[in-house]
C-alpha positions in Angstrom: 0.0 0.1 0.0 2.3 2.7 -1.4 -0.1 5.3 -0.8 -1.8 4.5 2.4 -2.8 7.6 4.4 -2.7 9.9 1.6 -5.6 11.7 -0.1 -5.6 12.2 -3.7 -7.5 14.6 -6.1 -7.7 13.6 -9.8 -9.2 15.6 -12.6 -10.6 14.1 -15.9 -11.0 10.8 -14.0 -14.1 9.7 -16.0 -11.7 7.9 -18.8 -8.4 7.0 -20.2 -5.4 8.1 -18.1 -7.3 9.8 -15.4 -9.5 7.0 -14.7 -6.6 4.6 -14.6 -4.8 6.7 -12.3 -7.7 7.1 -9.9 -8.3 3.4 -9.9 -4.3 2.8 -9.1 -4.2 5.4 -6.6 -7.1 3.7 -4.7 -5.7 0.3 -5.1 -2.6 1.6 -3.4 -4.5 2.7 -0.3 -5.1 6.5 -1.0 -8.3 8.1 -0.4 -9.2 9.2 -3.9 -11.6 12.1 -5.0 -12.1 11.7 -8.7 -13.4 14.6 -10.6 -14.8 15.0 -14.1 -16.7 17.5 -16.2 -19.5 14.8 -16.6 -20.8 12.2 -14.0 -21.4 9.3 -16.6 -18.8 7.2 -15.6 -18.9 7.7 -11.8 -20.8 4.8 -10.9 -17.9 2.5 -11.9 -15.4 4.6 -9.8 -17.9 4.5 -6.7 -18.3 0.8 -6.8 -14.6 0.6 -6.1 -14.9 3.0 -3.2 -13.6 6.2 -4.9 -15.3 9.5 -4.1 -16.6 11.2 -7.0 -17.1 15.2 -7.7 -18.3 16.7 -10.9 -16.2 19.6 -11.7 -15.4 21.8 -14.7 -11.7 22.8 -14.2 -12.3 26.0 -16.3 -15.0 27.3 -13.8 -12.9 29.4 -11.3 -15.9 29.5 -8.8 -16.3 25.8 -8.8 -12.8 25.0 -8.7 -12.2 27.4 -5.7 -15.5 25.9 -3.8 -14.1 22.4 -4.4 -10.7 23.1 -3.1 -12.1 24.7 0.1 -14.0 21.5 0.9 -10.9 19.3 0.3 -8.4 20.6 3.0 -6.2 17.6 3.4 -4.7 16.9 0.0 -1.3 15.2 -0.4 -1.5 14.4 -4.1 -3.0 16.4 -7.0 -3.2 14.8 -10.4 -3.9 17.2 -13.0 -5.1 15.4 -16.2 -7.8 17.5 -17.7 -6.7 18.3 -21.5 -7.8 18.4 -25.0 -5.8 17.5 -28.4 -6.5 19.6 -31.2 -5.7 18.2 -34.7 -3.9 20.7 -37.2 -1.2 23.0 -37.8 -1.0 26.7 -37.1 -3.0 27.5 -40.2 -5.7 25.2 -38.9 -5.9 26.7 -35.5 -8.1 29.9 -35.5 -8.4 32.0 -32.6 -11.2 30.0 -30.9 -9.3 26.8 -31.2 -6.2 28.4 -29.7 -8.1 29.8 -26.9 -9.8 26.6 -25.9 -6.8 24.5 -25.8 -4.9 27.3 -23.9 -7.7 27.4 -21.4 -8.3 23.7 -20.9 -4.7 22.7 -20.9 -3.0 25.4 -19.3 -5.7 27.6 -17.5 -7.4 24.6 -16.1 -4.1 23.3 -14.6 -3.3 26.8 -13.3 -6.8 27.3 -11.6 -6.6 23.9 -9.8 -3.1 24.0 -8.7 -3.4 27.5 -7.4 -6.7 26.7 -5.5 -5.3 23.8 -3.9 -1.7 24.8 -3.0 -2.3 26.8 0.1 -3.8 23.6 1.8 -1.2 21.3 0.1 1.4 23.5 1.7 0.2 22.2 5.0 0.9 18.8 4.2 4.2 16.6 4.3 5.8 15.1 1.2 3.1 16.4 -1.0 3.1 15.7 -4.8 1.7 17.7 -7.7 1.6 15.6 -10.9 0.8 17.2 -14.2 -0.2 15.3 -17.6 1.8 17.2 -20.2 2.9 15.1 -23.5 5.8 13.9 -25.3 4.5 16.3 -28.0 5.6 19.6 -25.9 8.9 21.1 -25.7 10.3 17.5 -26.0 9.3 16.8 -29.4 7.0 18.0 -32.2 4.4 15.9 -34.0 2.7 16.9 -37.3 -0.8 18.5 -36.8 -0.3 19.0 -33.2 0.4 22.9 -33.2 -1.6 24.2 -30.3 -1.4 20.9 -28.5 2.4 21.0 -28.2 2.3 24.8 -27.5 -0.1 24.3 -24.5 1.7 21.1 -23.2 4.9 23.0 -23.2 3.4 25.6 -21.1 2.2 22.9 -18.8 5.8 21.8 -18.5 6.9 25.3 -17.6 4.3 25.6 -15.2 5.4 22.4 -13.3 8.9 23.5 -13.3 7.9 26.8 -11.8 6.0 25.4 -9.2 8.6 22.8 -8.5 11.3 25.7 -8.0 9.0 27.9 -5.9 8.2 25.1 -3.4 10.9 22.9 -3.4 11.8 23.8 0.4 8.2 23.7 1.6 7.6 19.9 1.1 5.8 20.1 -2.1 7.2 18.2 -5.2 5.8 18.8 -8.7 6.5 16.7 -11.9 5.0 16.1 -15.3 4.3 12.9 -17.0 4.8 12.9 -20.7 3.2 10.3 -22.6 3.3 9.2 -26.1 0.2 8.0 -28.0 -2.1 6.2 -25.3 -5.3 4.3 -25.8 -8.4 6.0 -24.7 -11.9 6.8 -25.7 -10.6 10.3 -27.0 -7.7 8.6 -29.0 -10.4 6.2 -30.4 -12.5 9.4 -31.3 -9.3 11.0 -32.8 -8.9 8.2 -35.0 -12.4 8.1 -36.4 -12.5 12.1 -36.9 -9.3 11.8 -39.0 -10.5 8.9 -41.2 -12.2 9.8 -44.4 -14.4 6.8 -44.1 -14.8 3.5 -42.5 -12.1 1.9 -44.7 -9.6 4.6 -43.9 -9.8 3.8 -40.2 -7.3 1.2 -40.3 -4.7 3.1 -42.0 -5.2 6.0 -39.7 -4.8 3.8 -36.6 -1.8 2.5 -38.5 -0.1 5.8 -38.6 -0.6 6.2 -34.9 1.2 3.0 -34.2 4.0 3.5 -36.9 5.3 6.7 -35.2 6.0 4.6 -31.9 9.4 2.9 -32.1 8.1 0.3 -29.7 5.4 -0.8 -32.5 2.4 -0.1 -30.2 0.6 2.6 -28.2 0.8 2.8 -24.7 -2.1 1.7 -22.2 -3.6 4.0 -19.6 -2.5 1.5 -16.6 1.1 2.0 -17.9 0.8 5.6 -17.2 -0.8 5.2 -13.8 2.0 3.0 -12.6 4.4 6.1 -13.3 1.8 8.4 -11.6 1.8 5.8 -8.4 5.6 6.2 -8.3 5.5 10.1 -8.4 2.7 10.5 -5.6 4.5 8.0 -3.6 7.2 8.8 -0.9 9.4 6.6 -3.0 10.0 9.5 -5.3 10.8 12.0 -2.6 13.8 13.1 -4.4 12.3 13.7 -7.6 10.9 17.1 -8.5 10.8 19.4 -11.4 11.0 16.6 -13.9 9.2 16.2 -17.3 9.2 12.2 -17.5 8.8 10.7 -20.9 6.7 7.4 -21.0 6.3 7.3 -24.9 7.5 3.7 -26.3 10.9 5.5 -27.0 9.2 8.0 -29.3 11.3 11.0 -27.9 14.6 8.9 -28.0 14.5 8.8 -31.8 
């Protein structure tokens, strides 16, 4: 039980990496408060004994109220995000603003709201979900996604530096392509027709040197490590978990 006695807040816990991480934290003994903008998947999480809370990370008032209710949080897992498809030419102001709001401002609002109480804890950990596509590498048609995730890494490093002597660590997980409902939706949206689905899937797989995409539970295992006291000497790090993508 690597997280026994700790309380964790997980955003975007309804599916994919967020859900896998909420479950992994709970399995390791943490009291988990799982949040998502939709409550559609809450029943499954609640069945596992996970507390749930419907939350829009872009609603500053709701975020502040939620943080005021959660006064004893040791782990904050910032997972909410969106993947926009397209180059800078395809990214109009609305798309730019939405991605920056959800991927950057959402993390800012949650982190700022929770930090005052997190600072009262010992060995606290803030974990951001950035991406291999960020300041690490670029990928075709991921302009604003890469820009926003690079900003997430910058935010993480700033928080790590500011609070390094106050018992708070901050790190970012930088996944490659990971299977999730949102990934399946991206594949579908990029396919011209049903016959094109397989070629789109293959393009995602082919850019992974390991020859496959990642699984949410693989990301969750890294999150458990960064949340636990086992990683007490780790802070300010953007850690790739991408099947070797950033090593090529």
